[in-house]
BALO-188545 format. One record per residue (C-alpha): residue number from 1; x, y, z. Coordinates in Angstrom, 3 decimals, decimal comma. Example, Ala and Ser with C-alpha at 12.3 -4.5 7.8 and 13.67 -1.06 7.14 Angstrom:
BEGIN
+------+----------+----------+----------+
! sepa !       xx !       yy !       zz !
+------+----------+----------+----------+
!    1 !   12,300 !   -4,500 !    7,800 !
!    2 !   13,670 !   -1,060 !    7,140 !
+------+----------+----------+----------+
//
This chain:
BEGIN
+------+----------+----------+----------+
! sepa !       xx !       yy !       zz !
+------+----------+----------+----------+
!    1 !  162,541 !   12,974 !   86,489 !
!    2 !  162,884 !   14,846 !   89,785 !
!    3 !  159,161 !   15,827 !   89,941 !
!    4 !  158,144 !   12,146 !   89,391 !
!    5 !  160,441 !   11,084 !   92,183 !
!    6 !  158,895 !   13,633 !   94,652 !
!    7 !  155,469 !   12,681 !   93,779 !
!    8 !  156,275 !    8,944 !   94,260 !
!    9 !  157,634 !    9,710 !   97,632 !
!   10 !  154,462 !   11,448 !   98,502 !
!   11 !  152,124 !    8,639 !   97,249 !
!   12 !  154,262 !    5,915 !   98,975 !
!   13 !  155,038 !    7,418 !  102,399 !
!   14 !  154,317 !   10,909 !  103,333 !
!   15 !  150,684 !   10,839 !  102,458 !
!   16 !  149,938 !    7,956 !  104,803 !
!   17 !  150,371 !   10,579 !  107,606 !
!   18 !  147,045 !   12,195 !  106,532 !
!   19 !  145,303 !    9,097 !  107,854 !
!   20 !  145,893 !   10,254 !  111,406 !
!   21 !  143,816 !   13,291 !  110,831 !
!   22 !  140,475 !   11,562 !  110,562 !
!   23 !  141,415 !    8,097 !  111,864 !
!   24 !  140,797 !    6,607 !  108,259 !
!   25 !  141,950 !    3,064 !  108,674 !
!   26 !  143,268 !    2,321 !  105,300 !
!   27 !  146,800 !    0,785 !  105,280 !
!   28 !  149,551 !    2,338 !  103,152 !
!   29 !  150,317 !    0,373 !  100,033 !
!   30 !  153,678 !   -0,195 !   98,447 !
!   31 !  155,078 !    2,638 !   96,364 !
!   32 !  152,810 !    3,447 !   93,475 !
!   33 !  154,252 !    2,418 !   90,060 !
!   34 !  155,274 !    5,251 !   87,772 !
!   35 !  152,865 !    5,695 !   84,882 !
!   36 !  154,192 !    5,729 !   81,257 !
!   37 !  154,904 !    9,035 !   79,641 !
!   38 !  152,389 !   10,357 !   77,076 !
!   39 !  151,858 !   13,629 !   75,303 !
!   40 !  149,708 !   16,139 !   77,001 !
!   41 !  147,766 !   19,050 !   75,414 !
!   42 !  149,119 !   22,383 !   76,338 !
!   43 !  146,896 !   24,523 !   78,674 !
!   44 !  145,873 !   27,454 !   76,439 !
!   45 !  143,697 !   29,663 !   78,589 !
!   46 !  142,833 !   29,594 !   82,399 !
!   47 !  139,222 !   28,774 !   81,706 !
!   48 !  139,324 !   26,912 !   78,283 !
!   49 !  138,701 !   23,238 !   78,099 !
!   50 !  141,416 !   21,061 !   76,503 !
!   51 !  141,173 !   20,524 !   72,736 !
!   52 !  141,670 !   16,780 !   73,144 !
!   53 !  141,710 !   14,454 !   76,155 !
!   54 !  145,027 !   13,579 !   77,803 !
!   55 !  143,939 !    9,950 !   78,182 !
!   56 !  140,733 !    8,276 !   76,912 !
!   57 !  138,408 !    7,523 !   79,762 !
!   58 !  137,213 !    4,049 !   79,746 !
!   59 !  133,541 !    3,575 !   78,943 !
!   60 !  131,107 !    2,143 !   81,415 !
!   61 !  129,593 !   -1,131 !   80,553 !
!   62 !  126,108 !    0,163 !   80,050 !
!   63 !  127,459 !    3,129 !   78,076 !
!   64 !  124,892 !    2,653 !   75,163 !
!   65 !  122,014 !    3,601 !   77,360 !
!   66 !  121,351 !    7,408 !   77,471 !
!   67 !  121,228 !    8,862 !   81,050 !
!   68 !  121,495 !   12,241 !   82,581 !
!   69 !  123,649 !   13,119 !   85,491 !
!   70 !  124,137 !   16,356 !   87,338 !
!   71 !  126,961 !   17,629 !   89,677 !
!   72 !  127,430 !   20,428 !   92,194 !
!   73 !  130,902 !   21,840 !   93,001 !
!   74 !  132,742 !   24,910 !   94,087 !
!   75 !  134,707 !   25,487 !   90,846 !
!   76 !  133,343 !   28,990 !   90,142 !
!   77 !  134,740 !   31,230 !   87,509 !
!   78 !  137,186 !   32,850 !   89,932 !
!   79 !  138,272 !   29,399 !   91,511 !
!   80 !  141,822 !   28,188 !   90,719 !
!   81 !  140,356 !   24,668 !   89,930 !
!   82 !  137,878 !   26,007 !   87,258 !
!   83 !  140,060 !   24,977 !   84,323 !
!   84 !  140,681 !   21,418 !   85,564 !
!   85 !  136,959 !   20,862 !   85,890 !
!   86 !  136,191 !   22,319 !   82,407 !
!   87 !  138,951 !   20,263 !   80,849 !
!   88 !  137,992 !   17,078 !   82,564 !
!   89 !  134,241 !   17,543 !   81,846 !
!   90 !  135,104 !   18,190 !   78,124 !
!   91 !  137,035 !   14,861 !   78,058 !
!   92 !  134,202 !   12,931 !   79,693 !
!   93 !  131,600 !   14,348 !   77,341 !
!   94 !  133,779 !   13,304 !   74,384 !
!   95 !  134,186 !    9,840 !   75,866 !
!   96 !  130,623 !    9,370 !   76,942 !
!   97 !  128,257 !   11,017 !   74,564 !
!   98 !  125,451 !    8,946 !   75,913 !
!   99 !  125,518 !   10,897 !   79,130 !
!  100 !  123,828 !   14,257 !   79,300 !
!  101 !  125,944 !   15,894 !   81,997 !
!  102 !  125,072 !   19,285 !   83,674 !
!  103 !  126,985 !   20,936 !   86,451 !
!  104 !  126,668 !   23,933 !   88,748 !
!  105 !  129,468 !   25,707 !   90,708 !
!  106 !  128,801 !   27,658 !   93,901 !
!  107 !  131,064 !   29,894 !   96,071 !
!  108 !  132,853 !   28,124 !   98,887 !
!  109 !  130,998 !   29,540 !  101,836 !
!  110 !  127,609 !   29,505 !  100,336 !
!  111 !  127,970 !   25,831 !   99,189 !
!  112 !  128,449 !   24,420 !  102,818 !
!  113 !  124,890 !   25,208 !  104,045 !
!  114 !  123,480 !   24,477 !  100,619 !
!  115 !  124,867 !   20,853 !  100,464 !
!  116 !  123,920 !   20,316 !  104,062 !
!  117 !  120,380 !   21,370 !  103,382 !
!  118 !  120,279 !   19,074 !  100,310 !
!  119 !  121,424 !   16,179 !  102,432 !
!  120 !  118,733 !   16,870 !  104,948 !
!  121 !  116,093 !   17,210 !  102,315 !
!  122 !  117,302 !   14,112 !  100,320 !
!  123 !  117,603 !   16,366 !   97,375 !
!  124 !  121,286 !   15,801 !   96,444 !
!  125 !  122,622 !   15,921 !   92,797 !
!  126 !  123,907 !   12,653 !   91,462 !
!  127 !  127,638 !   13,608 !   92,030 !
!  128 !  128,705 !   16,460 !   94,450 !
!  129 !  131,868 !   17,949 !   95,606 !
!  130 !  132,596 !   17,679 !   99,404 !
!  131 !  135,310 !   18,101 !  101,912 !
!  132 !  136,420 !   14,696 !  103,375 !
!  133 !  136,630 !   13,645 !  106,974 !
!  134 !  134,057 !   14,639 !  109,316 !
!  135 !  132,209 !   16,817 !  106,706 !
!  136 !  131,606 !   13,922 !  104,463 !
!  137 !  131,346 !   11,636 !  107,383 !
!  138 !  128,179 !   13,310 !  108,583 !
!  139 !  126,469 !   12,554 !  105,210 !
!  140 !  127,725 !    8,930 !  105,285 !
!  141 !  126,344 !    8,416 !  108,766 !
!  142 !  122,957 !    9,765 !  107,525 !
!  143 !  122,955 !    7,086 !  104,756 !
!  144 !  122,994 !    9,616 !  101,954 !
!  145 !  126,325 !    8,704 !  100,243 !
!  146 !  126,848 !    5,670 !   97,922 !
!  147 !  129,670 !    3,240 !   98,872 !
!  148 !  132,303 !    3,155 !   96,213 !
!  149 !  134,041 !   -0,111 !   97,166 !
!  150 !  132,862 !   -2,033 !   94,088 !
!  151 !  133,792 !    0,606 !   91,434 !
!  152 !  137,150 !    1,443 !   93,183 !
!  153 !  138,287 !   -2,151 !   92,260 !
!  154 !  138,513 !   -0,869 !   88,707 !
!  155 !  140,849 !    1,922 !   89,553 !
!  156 !  142,907 !    0,645 !   92,445 !
!  157 !  145,961 !    0,488 !   90,290 !
!  158 !  145,772 !    4,168 !   89,553 !
!  159 !  144,439 !    5,435 !   92,891 !
!  160 !  146,500 !    4,356 !   95,979 !
!  161 !  144,324 !    3,342 !   98,806 !
!  162 !  146,217 !    5,467 !  101,122 !
!  163 !  144,766 !    8,465 !   99,492 !
!  164 !  141,256 !    7,186 !  100,466 !
!  165 !  141,949 !    7,492 !  104,292 !
!  166 !  140,042 !   10,632 !  104,749 !
!  167 !  136,977 !    9,321 !  102,964 !
!  168 !  136,815 !    5,787 !  104,485 !
!  169 !  134,357 !    5,039 !  107,146 !
!  170 !  133,985 !    1,739 !  109,015 !
!  171 !  136,374 !    0,359 !  106,360 !
!  172 !  134,291 !    1,335 !  103,391 !
!  173 !  135,145 !    3,887 !  100,677 !
!  174 !  132,819 !    6,697 !   99,922 !
!  175 !  134,773 !    9,445 !   98,159 !
!  176 !  136,804 !   10,098 !   95,059 !
!  177 !  139,850 !   12,200 !   96,109 !
!  178 !  141,156 !   14,843 !   93,787 !
!  179 !  144,255 !   16,890 !   94,588 !
!  180 !  145,683 !   17,601 !   98,088 !
!  181 !  146,952 !   20,775 !   99,387 !
!  182 !  148,609 !   22,426 !  102,503 !
!  183 !  148,600 !   25,910 !  103,848 !
!  184 !  151,527 !   27,895 !  102,246 !
!  185 !  153,319 !   31,026 !  103,290 !
!  186 !  153,571 !   32,850 !  100,066 !
!  187 !  155,819 !   35,799 !   99,756 !
!  188 !  156,239 !   38,676 !   97,302 !
!  189 !  160,069 !   38,693 !   96,973 !
!  190 !  160,178 !   42,220 !   95,484 !
!  191 !  158,751 !   43,580 !   98,655 !
!  192 !  160,948 !   41,487 !  100,925 !
!  193 !  163,967 !   42,682 !   98,939 !
!  194 !  162,885 !   46,317 !   99,714 !
!  195 !  163,251 !   45,500 !  103,325 !
!  196 !  166,663 !   43,681 !  102,765 !
!  197 !  165,604 !   40,063 !  102,522 !
!  198 !  166,563 !   37,759 !   99,620 !
!  199 !  164,836 !   34,715 !  101,112 !
!  200 !  161,744 !   34,082 !  103,401 !
!  201 !  163,083 !   33,986 !  106,901 !
!  202 !  163,329 !   30,508 !  108,151 !
!  203 !  163,142 !   31,098 !  111,949 !
!  204 !  160,357 !   32,836 !  113,902 !
!  205 !  162,604 !   35,513 !  115,336 !
!  206 !  163,894 !   36,352 !  111,970 !
!  207 !  160,389 !   36,274 !  110,568 !
!  208 !  159,044 !   38,871 !  113,020 !
!  209 !  162,109 !   41,023 !  112,479 !
!  210 !  161,198 !   40,857 !  108,759 !
!  211 !  157,637 !   41,934 !  109,542 !
!  212 !  158,984 !   44,946 !  111,589 !
!  213 !  161,471 !   45,888 !  108,645 !
!  214 !  158,681 !   45,681 !  106,215 !
!  215 !  156,560 !   47,990 !  108,227 !
!  216 !  159,453 !   50,383 !  108,634 !
!  217 !  159,400 !   50,501 !  104,734 !
!  218 !  155,778 !   51,259 !  104,737 !
!  219 !  154,921 !   47,773 !  103,538 !
!  220 !  151,984 !   45,870 !  105,119 !
!  221 !  153,133 !   42,340 !  105,950 !
!  222 !  149,882 !   40,463 !  105,709 !
!  223 !  146,326 !   40,550 !  104,317 !
!  224 !  143,686 !   38,228 !  105,567 !
!  225 !  140,070 !   38,064 !  104,449 !
!  226 !  137,824 !   38,447 !  107,455 !
!  227 !  134,613 !   38,018 !  105,389 !
!  228 !  135,516 !   34,401 !  104,949 !
!  229 !  136,522 !   32,860 !  108,343 !
!  230 !  138,204 !   29,804 !  106,796 !
!  231 !  140,951 !   32,301 !  105,563 !
!  232 !  141,598 !   33,376 !  109,040 !
!  233 !  142,066 !   29,736 !  110,204 !
!  234 !  144,802 !   29,377 !  107,667 !
!  235 !  146,928 !   31,809 !  109,812 !
!  236 !  145,718 !   30,848 !  113,220 !
!  237 !  146,002 !   27,021 !  112,762 !
!  238 !  149,412 !   27,381 !  111,421 !
!  239 !  150,434 !   29,476 !  114,404 !
!  240 !  148,875 !   27,059 !  116,879 !
!  241 !  150,549 !   24,001 !  115,156 !
!  242 !  153,995 !   25,581 !  115,203 !
!  243 !  153,363 !   26,426 !  118,889 !
!  244 !  152,028 !   23,153 !  120,365 !
!  245 !  152,996 !   20,585 !  117,834 !
!  246 !  150,839 !   18,694 !  115,282 !
!  247 !  149,944 !   15,723 !  117,426 !
!  248 !  148,552 !   17,948 !  120,222 !
!  249 !  146,452 !   19,952 !  117,741 !
!  250 !  145,210 !   16,900 !  116,047 !
!  251 !  144,154 !   15,420 !  119,453 !
!  252 !  142,017 !   18,570 !  120,074 !
!  253 !  140,532 !   18,631 !  116,507 !
!  254 !  139,742 !   14,970 !  116,242 !
!  255 !  140,418 !   12,835 !  119,237 !
!  256 !  138,442 !   14,613 !  121,949 !
!  257 !  141,154 !   16,440 !  123,767 !
!  258 !  140,103 !   19,505 !  125,734 !
!  259 !  140,227 !   22,931 !  124,222 !
!  260 !  141,256 !   24,237 !  127,581 !
!  261 !  144,797 !   24,106 !  126,565 !
!  262 !  147,207 !   26,943 !  127,609 !
!  263 !  149,492 !   26,462 !  124,579 !
!  264 !  146,529 !   27,191 !  122,326 !
!  265 !  145,692 !   30,239 !  124,339 !
!  266 !  149,243 !   31,449 !  124,063 !
!  267 !  149,206 !   30,814 !  120,288 !
!  268 !  145,988 !   32,884 !  119,958 !
!  269 !  147,508 !   35,708 !  121,809 !
!  270 !  150,594 !   35,569 !  119,490 !
!  271 !  148,230 !   35,874 !  116,458 !
!  272 !  146,470 !   38,892 !  118,193 !
!  273 !  149,874 !   40,490 !  118,966 !
!  274 !  150,696 !   40,382 !  115,153 !
!  275 !  147,273 !   42,101 !  114,750 !
!  276 !  147,931 !   44,761 !  117,385 !
!  277 !  151,376 !   45,441 !  115,728 !
!  278 !  149,654 !   46,178 !  112,579 !
!  279 !  151,249 !   43,355 !  110,664 !
!  280 !  147,743 !   42,799 !  109,065 !
!  281 !  145,845 !   45,277 !  106,690 !
!  282 !  143,116 !   46,568 !  108,934 !
!  283 !  140,807 !   46,576 !  106,064 !
!  284 !  141,133 !   42,948 !  105,553 !
!  285 !  138,373 !   42,158 !  108,114 !
!  286 !  135,855 !   43,410 !  105,589 !
!  287 !  137,383 !   41,847 !  102,441 !
!  288 !  136,771 !   38,548 !  100,694 !
!  289 !  139,558 !   36,005 !   99,878 !
!  290 !  139,411 !   37,106 !   96,228 !
!  291 !  140,029 !   40,802 !   97,192 !
!  292 !  142,934 !   39,888 !   99,571 !
!  293 !  144,610 !   37,553 !   96,959 !
!  294 !  144,357 !   40,457 !   94,370 !
!  295 !  145,823 !   42,858 !   96,769 !
!  296 !  148,713 !   40,421 !   97,327 !
!  297 !  149,346 !   40,020 !   93,680 !
!  298 !  149,192 !   43,703 !   93,235 !
!  299 !  151,999 !   44,272 !   95,773 !
!  300 !  149,949 !   45,520 !   98,655 !
!  301 !  151,153 !   42,784 !  101,105 !
!  302 !  154,420 !   41,047 !  101,441 !
!  303 !  152,890 !   37,761 !  102,678 !
!  304 !  149,782 !   35,770 !  102,013 !
!  305 !  148,902 !   32,572 !  103,958 !
!  306 !  146,463 !   30,224 !  102,124 !
!  307 !  146,156 !   27,010 !  100,332 !
!  308 !  148,742 !   25,969 !   97,902 !
!  309 !  145,825 !   25,631 !   95,118 !
!  310 !  146,799 !   29,310 !   94,628 !
!  311 !  150,005 !   28,255 !   92,843 !
!  312 !  148,008 !   27,864 !   89,678 !
!  313 !  146,870 !   31,488 !   89,691 !
!  314 !  150,108 !   32,835 !   90,667 !
!  315 !  152,035 !   30,836 !   87,990 !
!  316 !  149,623 !   31,882 !   85,334 !
!  317 !  150,211 !   35,628 !   85,988 !
!  318 !  153,118 !   36,730 !   83,849 !
!  319 !  153,594 !   39,877 !   85,915 !
!  320 !  153,675 !   38,113 !   89,185 !
!  321 !  154,882 !   34,581 !   88,802 !
!  322 !  158,692 !   35,554 !   89,055 !
!  323 !  158,048 !   37,518 !   92,170 !
!  324 !  156,433 !   34,853 !   94,378 !
!  325 !  157,933 !   32,054 !   96,543 !
!  326 !  156,488 !   29,698 !   98,942 !
!  327 !  157,632 !   28,240 !  102,214 !
!  328 !  156,037 !   26,884 !  105,538 !
!  329 !  155,327 !   29,063 !  108,533 !
!  330 !  158,402 !   29,007 !  110,911 !
!  331 !  158,551 !   27,130 !  114,256 !
!  332 !  157,525 !   29,161 !  117,327 !
!  333 !  158,267 !   26,628 !  120,037 !
!  334 !  160,937 !   24,063 !  118,925 !
!  335 !  160,391 !   21,933 !  122,140 !
!  336 !  157,002 !   20,993 !  120,828 !
!  337 !  156,887 !   21,557 !  117,073 !
!  338 !  159,262 !   21,325 !  114,143 !
!  339 !  159,456 !   22,049 !  110,418 !
!  340 !  157,634 !   19,460 !  108,357 !
!  341 !  154,365 !   19,711 !  110,656 !
!  342 !  151,892 !   21,157 !  108,127 !
!  343 !  148,182 !   22,114 !  108,024 !
!  344 !  146,450 !   20,305 !  105,019 !
!  345 !  146,212 !   16,994 !  103,372 !
!  346 !  143,787 !   15,207 !  101,034 !
!  347 !  140,299 !   16,788 !  101,482 !
!  348 !  138,778 !   17,774 !   98,087 !
!  349 !  136,532 !   14,946 !   97,200 !
!  350 !  133,702 !   13,798 !   94,856 !
!  351 !  130,916 !   11,791 !   96,219 !
!  352 !  127,743 !   10,131 !   94,711 !
!  353 !  124,297 !   10,372 !   96,129 !
!  354 !  122,855 !    7,074 !   97,391 !
!  355 !  119,421 !    8,119 !   96,134 !
!  356 !  120,592 !    8,969 !   92,588 !
!  357 !  118,343 !    7,136 !   90,124 !
!  358 !  121,565 !    6,195 !   88,242 !
!  359 !  123,770 !    5,660 !   91,127 !
!  360 !  126,017 !    2,882 !   89,758 !
!  361 !  126,719 !    4,856 !   86,575 !
!  362 !  127,245 !    7,862 !   88,539 !
!  363 !  129,740 !    6,063 !   90,720 !
!  364 !  131,803 !    5,057 !   87,596 !
!  365 !  131,448 !    8,494 !   86,109 !
!  366 !  132,576 !   10,197 !   89,195 !
!  367 !  135,744 !    7,934 !   89,334 !
!  368 !  136,649 !    8,750 !   85,714 !
!  369 !  135,967 !   12,424 !   86,335 !
!  370 !  137,790 !   12,720 !   89,491 !
!  371 !  140,944 !   11,129 !   87,814 !
!  372 !  140,866 !   13,811 !   85,152 !
!  373 !  140,206 !   16,724 !   87,479 !
!  374 !  143,180 !   15,455 !   89,535 !
!  375 !  145,199 !   15,351 !   86,352 !
!  376 !  144,569 !   18,756 !   84,996 !
!  377 !  144,419 !   20,280 !   88,419 !
!  378 !  148,082 !   18,904 !   88,980 !
!  379 !  149,254 !   20,224 !   85,605 !
!  380 !  147,675 !   23,600 !   86,359 !
!  381 !  149,393 !   23,858 !   89,754 !
!  382 !  146,295 !   23,536 !   91,797 !
!  383 !  147,583 !   20,923 !   94,129 !
!  384 !  149,532 !   17,626 !   94,301 !
!  385 !  147,914 !   14,595 !   92,967 !
!  386 !  145,945 !   11,957 !   94,838 !
!  387 !  145,879 !    9,745 !   91,730 !
!  388 !  149,174 !    8,380 !   90,327 !
!  389 !  150,267 !   11,049 !   87,817 !
!  390 !  150,454 !   10,024 !   84,154 !
!  391 !  151,778 !   11,618 !   80,902 !
!  392 !  154,285 !   14,435 !   80,733 !
!  393 !  154,375 !   16,261 !   84,019 !
!  394 !  157,494 !   18,344 !   83,154 !
!  395 !  155,550 !   21,528 !   82,641 !
!  396 !  154,276 !   21,646 !   86,295 !
!  397 !  155,075 !   25,112 !   87,454 !
!  398 !  158,094 !   25,797 !   89,771 !
!  399 !  155,919 !   27,095 !   92,569 !
!  400 !  154,026 !   23,761 !   92,768 !
!  401 !  157,360 !   21,980 !   92,535 !
!  402 !  158,452 !   23,863 !   95,532 !
!  403 !  155,247 !   22,814 !   97,369 !
!  404 !  156,074 !   19,130 !   96,544 !
!  405 !  159,507 !   19,564 !   98,028 !
!  406 !  157,924 !   20,936 !  101,287 !
!  407 !  155,520 !   17,955 !  101,390 !
!  408 !  158,229 !   15,290 !  100,603 !
!  409 !  159,991 !   16,528 !  103,700 !
!  410 !  156,808 !   16,547 !  105,748 !
!  411 !  156,541 !   14,955 !  109,157 !
!  412 !  152,771 !   15,022 !  109,954 !
!  413 !  149,686 !   16,642 !  108,418 !
!  414 !  146,838 !   18,039 !  110,466 !
!  415 !  143,661 !   18,439 !  108,275 !
!  416 !  142,082 !   21,927 !  108,203 !
!  417 !  140,111 !   22,247 !  111,367 !
!  418 !  136,653 !   22,955 !  109,883 !
!  419 !  136,886 !   19,893 !  107,710 !
!  420 !  138,384 !   17,670 !  110,591 !
!  421 !  135,573 !   18,392 !  112,857 !
!  422 !  131,918 !   17,524 !  112,721 !
!  423 !  129,840 !   20,163 !  110,905 !
!  424 !  128,195 !   21,374 !  114,119 !
!  425 !  131,525 !   21,631 !  115,920 !
!  426 !  133,190 !   23,280 !  113,083 !
!  427 !  130,666 !   26,098 !  112,963 !
!  428 !  131,127 !   26,783 !  116,686 !
!  429 !  135,003 !   26,758 !  116,072 !
!  430 !  134,645 !   29,180 !  113,169 !
!  431 !  132,511 !   31,547 !  115,277 !
!  432 !  135,123 !   31,789 !  117,831 !
!  433 !  137,884 !   32,237 !  115,158 !
!  434 !  136,003 !   35,191 !  113,817 !
!  435 !  135,946 !   36,626 !  117,307 !
!  436 !  139,668 !   36,294 !  117,658 !
!  437 !  140,308 !   38,110 !  114,309 !
!  438 !  137,928 !   40,841 !  115,445 !
!  439 !  139,731 !   41,079 !  118,696 !
!  440 !  136,414 !   40,365 !  120,593 !
!  441 !  138,150 !   37,743 !  122,657 !
!  442 !  141,623 !   36,885 !  123,692 !
!  443 !  143,427 !   33,482 !  124,023 !
!  444 !  141,908 !   32,655 !  127,232 !
!  445 !  138,408 !   33,617 !  125,955 !
!  446 !  138,904 !   31,355 !  123,052 !
!  447 !  139,913 !   28,184 !  124,897 !
!  448 !  137,403 !   28,777 !  127,544 !
!  449 !  134,581 !   29,326 !  125,148 !
!  450 !  135,445 !   26,249 !  123,052 !
!  451 !  135,907 !   24,034 !  126,058 !
!  452 !  132,524 !   24,978 !  127,299 !
!  453 !  130,672 !   24,863 !  124,006 !
!  454 !  132,290 !   21,845 !  122,506 !
!  455 !  134,003 !   19,767 !  125,249 !
+------+----------+----------+----------+
//
């Protein structure tokens, strides 16, 4: 099956590149074996749990002893991953009736300070969602996260160690990876056709001409949620990467290179020039991501730059799914960058509190739950799998399959900046990104400010 082949390529080779983002240190294994096919329950509703488990989760050794576990995550009602969590939790509750499991979901931006405060107060839930790399690394350094090396041995045939690179610190594993995603350039092809385009332009010059042609037709090229600064980084980081190259950007994000980089300043000015030319909806600075996404699906914008987890919602909308295509942002400076250099990689992770009264059981539960969340998330189109896929994956939507083709041809991944950096540095970075989108500073102000405030 073509889809299986693409995923196998990702697990065996391309995904190893994600290790460069955080200096993970795990070695790439041999290609993961293809799992045998099995029947899968059909997804009935976006937020309805599956009627029966896709694969029975193995019971923990001490499964007869009743315990209670709780979890925090960001799979809110409006989140693309909501169904995968609900279906996975339903399977776990059926397989482990001895576990009383409760969970709470919080909005993305409010969750970040909440989980950091819980770490500081030593008041973490048993299991919690986290971003990998420096975000989780801060918690590990504080001694608040349980090492998962022992429990991983029970799952290493299903979870390639290469996928653990971004949650491995000093050679020890602390996270359960779920799905991986990249930043995608989504396009409403009905709007592009109005401007005379049958495909997403592949070169930067053609892309800019397309934006001008869209404007001439009264169509706004982009929407971007200014109320959620991480959404702005989806645009800015792609423009920077396709201007200075993935290696140079990663050196700044992770390896201590100076922000005083003229290439970054020029890329920021490129982004602001697009804003000045009114390629972006001016109302976007006061909108949330959900509002901008809804506007894109309603035909208000031609393009939407965001994570490929959105494939699930786009594919589930009968009125929109045949209109949307996905590509990567075009190369701006071909002497430094090239196609296949992407923003993203494995980041979404489950972790276990070191102070959990049932830490060993929670670790086993988190592993089993993470595998199921990954499975259902992949089937739903919320991302590509960190775990080896199993069962019938033929129903994976065409948009996610297109993303898998992009990733199969990838050269390098640079993890999202606010995840790759330490929490303190990330907040400083996001503050400057917000100023860029609000046109409060230009490229020179951006690099000078970050060079002074960070390094």
